[in-house]
C-alpha positions as CSV (number, residue, x, y, z in Angstrom):
1,X,-0.2,-0.5,0.3
2,X,1.4,3.5,-1.2
3,X,1.3,6.4,1.3
4,X,-1.3,8.1,-1.1
5,X,-3.6,4.7,-1.0
6,X,-3.9,5.4,2.5
7,X,-4.9,9.1,2.5
8,X,-8.6,9.4,3.2
9,X,-10.2,11.7,-0.3
10,X,-12.9,13.0,2.5
11,X,-13.2,12.7,6.4
12,X,-16.5,12.3,8.3
13,X,-17.1,15.3,10.3
14,X,-20.9,14.9,11.4
15,X,-24.4,14.2,11.3
16,X,-27.4,16.4,10.0
17,X,-30.7,15.9,11.7
18,X,-33.8,17.4,9.9
19,X,-36.5,18.3,12.3
20,X,-39.6,21.4,12.9
21,X,-37.5,23.1,16.1
22,X,-33.1,22.5,16.1
23,X,-33.1,24.6,19.0
24,X,-35.1,22.2,21.4
25,X,-33.7,19.4,19.8
26,X,-30.0,21.1,20.0
27,X,-30.6,21.3,23.6
28,X,-32.1,17.6,24.2
29,X,-29.1,16.4,22.9
30,X,-27.0,18.2,24.7
31,X,-29.0,17.2,28.0
32,X,-28.6,13.3,26.8
33,X,-24.8,13.9,25.8
34,X,-23.5,17.0,27.3
35,X,-21.4,18.9,24.6
36,X,-20.8,22.2,23.5
37,X,-22.9,24.8,21.5
38,X,-21.2,25.6,18.2
39,X,-24.1,28.0,16.6
40,X,-27.6,28.5,17.0
41,X,-30.1,30.8,14.0
42,X,-33.9,30.3,13.8
43,X,-33.4,27.7,11.4
44,X,-30.4,25.8,12.3
45,X,-28.3,24.6,15.4
46,X,-25.2,22.8,15.8
47,X,-23.5,20.9,19.0
48,X,-20.3,19.5,19.3
49,X,-21.0,16.2,21.3
50,X,-18.3,13.9,22.6
51,X,-16.9,12.0,18.9
52,X,-19.2,14.0,16.1
53,X,-20.8,17.3,15.8
54,X,-24.7,17.2,15.0
55,X,-26.3,19.9,12.8
56,X,-30.3,20.4,13.0
57,X,-32.2,22.2,10.3
58,X,-35.4,23.0,10.4
59,X,-37.7,21.8,8.1
60,X,-40.8,23.8,6.7
61,X,-44.0,21.2,7.3
62,X,-41.7,18.7,8.9
63,X,-43.0,15.2,10.3
64,X,-41.5,13.0,12.4
65,X,-40.8,9.7,11.1
66,X,-43.1,6.6,12.1
67,X,-42.9,2.8,11.3
68,X,-44.2,1.7,9.4
69,X,-45.9,4.4,7.7
70,X,-44.3,5.0,4.3
71,X,-45.7,8.1,3.8
72,X,-43.1,10.1,6.4
73,X,-40.5,8.6,5.1
74,X,-37.4,6.1,6.4
75,X,-36.6,6.4,10.5
76,X,-33.7,7.5,11.6
77,X,-31.9,6.6,14.6
78,X,-28.8,7.5,16.3
79,X,-27.3,4.3,18.4
80,X,-25.5,5.6,21.8
81,X,-23.8,3.3,24.0
82,X,-24.4,3.5,27.7
83,X,-23.0,1.2,30.9
84,X,-26.5,1.0,32.7
85,X,-29.3,0.7,30.4
86,X,-31.7,1.5,33.4
87,X,-30.5,4.6,34.2
88,X,-29.7,6.0,30.2
89,X,-33.6,5.4,29.8
90,X,-34.4,7.0,33.1
91,X,-32.1,10.6,32.0
92,X,-33.2,10.4,28.3
93,X,-37.2,10.6,29.5
94,X,-36.4,13.0,31.9
95,X,-35.0,15.5,29.6
96,X,-38.3,14.6,26.6
97,X,-36.8,12.1,25.0
98,X,-39.1,8.7,23.5
């Protein structure tokens, strides 16, 4: 393998999440994961959480995904690791997660 082959063409920067209320979604993930606010505006918010940047963007007439409803788009999920599942679920519920 050459040095040129080892160099990536691009690098992963973050995840963009469509939503109705960027500030509320950013606050939810800050409460769940901690982190730092990078920006906030009426139409978007960005936060740096351990390991990744999350960018929330307002979408007109946004409909949250539902399953198995084909009209609302595909469900999107973000996986998290927790040391204690019960504690994670309790904390998620306290900050408004479902």
